[in-house]
N, C-alpha and C positions, 0 to 999 in steps of 0.2 A: 483307530485304535483303541483298545478299551483302558481307561484311567485306573492308576495304579493305586487310586485312595481307597481300597477295600481291601489292602492285601493282608490285614489282622485278621484273622478264621473269626474272633470272637465280635470285633466290631463290624463284619460281614451278615456275620446273624443277626445282631442288633439292629442292624439299619433294614433287614428285611420283614421286620417283625411289623404286625399292623397294630394299628392302637388296641382293641379288643383282645391281642396277644400280648400286649406290654401291661394291658390292667389285670390281666389274668396270672400275669408272674407275678405282679406286688403280692395279689392275693395268695399263692400258690407258697410264695415265702413266708409271708404271714401267719398260714397256718401250720407250716411243716418245719419252721428252724425258729430257733432263740435269737438271743441277741449276737451271736457270734457271726450270722449272718447280715449282720447290718453294714457290713463293708462291701458286701457284694451288691447290695441295692444301692449304695455311693458309687461304686465303680459304674454298675449299670447307669445310672444317672446320667453321669459324665462319658460315658461314652455315648447315650442316645443324643446327648448335645453337641456330639463333632460333628464336623461337617465333614472330615477327612481324619484318618488315624494319625497322631503325634504323640509318642510316649511322653515325650519332655512336657509337652502341653497338658498334655492327660497328668501325670503325676504333680504340677502347680495348682490342678482342680481338686487334690486329692489327698490334704497335708497329714489325713489319717493314715495314710499307707504310703511305707517305705519302698523306695524300689525295688530291694530284697523279696519283699512280700507279694510285689503286684501278680508276678509268674502264675504263682500257687493261689490266688484269688481269682483270676482271669481262669482259671480252669476250674475251680469249683463253680464260679459263674455260670461258665460255656454248660458244665454236665446239669446246672438246676433248672436253665433256658432249657435245655433238650426234655427233661422231665417234663417241666410243665406244660410243654409242647404236645408230648405225645399224650399226656391226660387229656388235654383240648382235644387234639384232632384223631384221637382213636377211632371215634365213633363214624367219621368220614372215610375211613379204611378199612376195606374187610382183610390184609393183610395185617395191620394191626390188634383186630378182634379178634384175629385166629390166633395171634401169636399171646395176648393176652388171655383166651381161655386155655393155651398150652402152658402158660406157667401157672394156673390156676390147678390142671393137673397135675402139673409136677409138685406143687404145695401139698396137694392133698395126697400125693404120695410119699411122698417124704412125712406126713404126718400119721403114716401105717394105716389109710383110708381107701385102701386099692380099690373096690368094689365103685365107688363113689369116680374117682380119678378115672376109672373105665367108662364111666359112663359118660361124663366129659369129654373120653375120648371118641367115644363112638359119635357122639352129638358133631363133634368138631370133624369128624372123616365126612361125615353127610354136606356139611355146611361145606367143605374142601374141596369134594366133589362136584358139589351143584357150582363151583364156580372156576372148577378146572385146574386148583391149585395141586398139580400133583408134586412139585419140591417140598411143598408144606405134610402133603400126606403122607411122604417116604417116615418124616419125624415123628409122624402119629404111629403110624404102623410101627415104627423102632420102639417107640415107648410101650406100647400093646402086649407087641412081642416081650421086652423086658420085665414088664409085670406078670404075664404068664409062664415066665421062666422062671423066674423066682419066687412067686408067690403059689400058693393054691384058692384059686379065687373062684371054684365053683360054677365055672361057667362051661358052657357045651362043649362034650367030650374032643370034638374035631376041631378046635380053636385055632390050634397052631397049625393044621394043615391049611385052615382057610387063612389065615394071616400069612403063612407062606406065599399060596398064591397071590392074594393080595399084594403082597411085597413085591414079586417077579414081575405082577403085570404093570405097578406104578412103576417101578424101575425101567421099564421097555417104554412104558409113553415120557419119561422124564428124558430117556436119551433120545428118544426120537422128537420133541421137543427143543433140545438143546443142541441137536444137528441141524436142525431146522432154523434154529434161529443164529447160531454161528454162522451159517450160510448167508440169510437175509443182511448181516450184520456187514459180514467180510464184501459182499456186491456192495452195498452201500460206502464203505471206505474207500472202494476203489472208485466209483464216481465220485465222493469227495474233492481226493486226491486229482482226479484225471479230466471229471466231465465227461462228456460223451465219448463212444469208441474214434479215434483219430483216423484209422485204417482198419485194413483187414487181418492187419494181425494183432490190433486188439481186440478185434470183433473176433478172432479165434482162440484169442484166449481167454474171450469172459465165456464162450460157448464150451471149452473145455474146462473151465473152472466150475461150471456151474454143472454140468454133466457129471465131472470125478466127484464132485459133495452132493450132488443130490441122493438123499437117502433111498435104498428100494424101497417101491411101494409108496412113495411121497405122495403121491397123485392120489391114492386110495384112503387115504389116513380122513378120519371123521371127526377128530378133535379138534377144538376150537382152536387151538395154539398152534396143532400142527397146519390146519389150514391158513391161518394169521399169517404166519412165517413164510408159509410155501407161496402165500400171495403177494408179500413184500419181497420173496426174492425174484418173483418173475416182472414184479415192477421195476427193479433196480435194474434186472436185465435188460429188459424192454428199453427203460430208457438211455442207457448205456446204450444201447443199438442205435438208438432213435428208431425203433418200429414202435410208433407213437400210437398206432391202434391199438395192438398189444397192451401197451403201458395203459391205456382207455380200460380194457376189459379187466385186468387184473386189477387197478386200483379202483375198478366198480365191485368186482368180486370182496376186496377187501372192505369197503364201506357195507359189502350187504350181509355179511357174515354179524356185522353188529347188529344192522337192522334187524336180521331173523334171530336175534336171541340179544334185544333192549339191556339186558341185567347185565351183560357185558360192556355196556358201554360207562358205566358207572365203574368197573372192574379195572379197566384198562382203556380210560379217557382219554392219556396222552397218545394211542396207539390210533383212536377213534379220531383224533384230531388229527393224527399225520395223515391217516386215509382221507379223510376230507380234503386236505391240502393235495395230496397226491391226484386226485382226482379232478382238482380245479385246474391242475397244473396239465393234465390228461387233454381236459376241454379246449384249456389255452394251445396248447402243441396243435389239435387237430382245427381249431378256430371253430368249435362248437358252440356258437355266441349264444343259444337260447340253453344247453346243458351248464354252460358255464355260468350264466346269469339266474339259473334255478339253484344250482349246488350252492354259489354264494350267498345267497338269500336266506336257504336252508340252514351254512354256515353261522352266517351272524345271529338267527335265529336262535340257534344253540348257544353263541357266544353269552348271549344275555340270561343265561338259565343258572339255577344255584349251583349245580353241577359243574359248571364251565368256570364258575366264579370262585367256586371253592376255594381251589387251592393257588399259590403263585403261580407253577408251571403253568396250568390248563390256561388260567387268564393270560398269563404273558405268551403263551402258544397259540392262542388264538387269535391273540392283536398281533403276532410277525405273520403269522399264514394268510389273514384276510386286509392286512395290510398290503401286504405283496400282491395278493388277489386284484386289488384293487387297482392296485398301478398297473397290473395285466391287462387289465380290463380297458385302459387307457390306450394301451398298447395296440389292442385290438382293434379299437373304435376310433385310434388317430386322433382323440381327445387328448394331446399331450399338455397345451394350455390348461385344459382344464383341469387335468391329474397333478399340476404345480401347487394348484389348491389345498390338496392335502398332505404335502410334504412337511409342511411346517409342524402340523399336528402328529405326524409321524415321528417325526425327529426328535418333539418333545418328550412323547412318550420312550422312545430308544435312550433319550438321556436319562427319564424315571426310572430305566429298566436297566440301566447301566450294570447294575449288580449282576444282572441274570443274562443278558445277551451278550453272546460268544462272538469270536472275529469273526467267525464263517458266515452270518448274519449280517453282521455291519459290511463286510464284503458283499454282499448279494444286494443288499438296500441300496450301500453308494454306486453299483452299478445301475440299478433300477431306477434309482435318480437321477445320476448322468445320462441317462438315456431319453428320460422326461425330458429335462431342461433340452438335450440335442434335438428333440421332435418337436422341441418349442421353438427352435432357432435361438438358443439362448447358451451360445457353444462357449462363451467365455466360462458362465456358472458351469456348465458339463466337464469341461476342462478341471475347475475345481475339484469336484468331487472323483474325476479321475485320477488325478495325482494320489489320490489316499489311496486306493487300489496300488498305483505304480512303487507308490512309496513304501508301502507296507510289506508284511510276509510273502514272498515269492514262493513258497513252498505249498501255500493252500490255496487251492483251485487252480491249476495251471491253466487252465481252459480262460476262467476269466482275469486274468494277469495277460493271457494274449489277448482278448478282445478288448480288453480295458485299454491297450497300449494302439490296437485299432483304432478305436472308435475314438481317443485321444489324438490320432493324425488327421484322421476326418474332419474333427472338430477343427485343429488347425487350418485345415484345408478352405472349409466354408469359410475361416475368418478372413480369408487372403495372406496367411502367413507364409507368404512363399518363400521367404531369406531362409526357414528352420525347414519347411518341407522334405528337401532333400536326405540331409541327416536325418531327420525322425525316420525316415522310408527305411534307412539301413540299418536302423537301432532297431525298429521296428520289426523288420523280416531279419534279421540275426536273432532275436528273441523267439521268433514264432519258429524259426529252422531250429534253434537248440533245443524248443518243448515238443518239437516233430507235431505241429498245430499247425502244417501249412498244407491248404489243400490248393488244388486248381482254382477256385474261388478267389483265395488270398492271392495266388499269383498273378493273378489276371488284372485285380483291383492293385497291385502294385504296380505291375506293365503300367495300368491305365494312368496311374497318381503319377510318377515316372515322368509321363511324356504330355501329361495335359494341361501343365502349368508352362510348356514352351510354347502350347499351339495358341494361337489368335480365336477368335469367341467364335469366326468363320467354320474353321477347321474343328473344332472343340465337339459339336454337338454330332456330326457324323462319327468321332471317335466314341461318344459316348453310347449311343444308337448300335455300336458294333458291340462295345462291351457289356451291353443291357442283352443283346442276344446269346452271346457268348455263355453267361452264366444264369439267363432263363435253361440253356438247354442243358443245364445241370442240376434241374429240381427235381428230379426224380430219383438222382444219386446220392444217397444216404453220407454216403463218406465224403463226397464234395459240398455238401450242402450243410455240412456241419455247423460252418458260422451263419447258417439262415436260421439256427435256434438261438444266435446268440445275437446276431444284427439281422434287421430285416435291408440287407444291401440291394434287393433286387427294387425294392419299394423308393430306397435312397437315390438308385441311379435312375428308375422313371421318373422322378420329380426333377431330376436335370433334363432329361429329355423334354419333359412335356412341359419344362417351365413351371412348376404348381409347388406348392408348399408339400410336405411330405407328411402332414395332417392333413391333406386332402386327399392325397394320393391313397393311404392308406382306409381313409374314411367311404371313399368311393368303392372300393373294393368290400369293405363291408357290408355297404348299402345294395351292390349289385348280387352279394351270397344272401343277401335276406331277403331281395326279391325272387331269385331262385327256387330260393325254398317254399316262399307264399306261390309263388305259380305252380309247383309242382305238388305244393301240400292242397 
C-alpha cells in the first residue's frame, strides 16, 4: 500500500521539486516579492526538510508563524510555487505556450489594440492546427468572433462567414475526438476493474459496448487524435478479449502514427510512452522474442532522451513500463534467478517515486515479482509478495486478486505445507467463484490439488500427465486459457511431469522457437 506521509498537498508539491526548481523558486520570490513573503520562504525551507508531514513539528520549527496564520501562508506559498513552475516549464509545453499567447491577445484586446490582438490570434490558430489542438482552437475562434462582432477591424468582408464555418468544423472535430477518447477511456476502465473477458457474456458485453459507442465513420477519420483514440479503443478491446494478434496490430498502429508525425511525440509524450508499453506487451503475449527485444531497445534509448527526462511523469512512466518489460523478458526466457537481480533496483525506485506511483502499479509489480521468486524456486518469498496483494484492496484488478491467491496456493503446495492446503483450496475456490473467475483450467487445477497430496509418488506422476493433457487440450480456447495470461500453468505441470526446474522448461521452449525461426529464415 502507498504511504500516507504525503497527504498534505503543499508538502507533496515541495517533495516533488528538483534542485533546479527549488533554486528557481527562491530567485522568483526575491524578484517578485517584498519582505511580506519572508514567511513563505521560512515555511518552504521547513517543509523541504521534513521527511513526513507533521503540523505540530512544523510549527515548532516556525516560531514566527502562529497556528491561525499557517493555513493562509500555505495557500500563498502553494500559489507562488505554481507561478514559478509555470514560468520555468512553459517552454517545454505547447499547451502552456498557447495559453500564454492567448493571455497576451486578451491583454492587447483589453488595451483597445484589437488589430494586434487579432494578429496574435491568427498566428495561434496556425500553431494550434499544426499540433491538432482543436479544443484550444475553439477558444481562439471565439475571441476572433467577439472582436469582429464588437469592433470595426477593417478585416476582409467575408470574415464573419469564414469564422462561422471554421467554428462549425472545429466543433465537429472536437466532438469526434471527445467521443473517441471517451470510448478508449471506458474500455480501459473496464479492463482495470475486470481484467480479461472471463466468459462469453463478458465478450458479448464488450462487443456490444464497442459497437454501440463507436462514432459513425470512425475508421475513415484522418485526424491524429481521432486515429490515436480509435487505435487505443481497439487495443483495449482486443486485449480484454485476449485476441493478442489484433492487440499487436493496433498497438503497432498506435506507435506508427507517432513515427509518421514525430512532432506529436513531443506534444503527446505520455501517449507515445503508453503506446510503446502496449506494443511491448503485445510482443510478450505473442512470444515474439525478437520483436520484443527490438522494441525494448528502442524504448530504453528513448528513455535517456531529454524529452523523456524533461517531466517527472515521462521519466516515471518510462521507468515503470521498462521495468515491467524487463521482468516480462525474464518470464519469456525462463531466467527467473537472473531476473531477481533487478528487483532491488526496481523497489528502490518505486520507493523514490512513491509520491507518484498508484496502487494499481504497485499491485502489478508485486504480482510480477512474486512470479519471479516462484519461478526461481523461492516460494516463501513469493508468498510474502502475494500477501501484499491478498491483504490489499480487493476492489482493484479482480483478475490479479484471483490469480495471486492461486499462485499463493501453488507456492504452499511446492513448500509441502499440506496441513493448510485443504483449507486454502476451499477459500481460493470460493473467492474465484465469487469473482466469476473459474474456468475449466482452474477447475481441473483444484481437482488435481485436492487429490495429489493423498497420492503416493508412484501414483502422482500418471495423475500429473493426465492433468497436463487435459489443460494442453484447452490452449486454443480463449475463455478456458484466461489463466495462461496470468500463470504459465502448463509449464509448471510440465516441470512436475519431466522433473525439471520451471526455468529449464521455459528456456527450452524459447530455444526451440528460436531454432524454428532460424531454420525457416
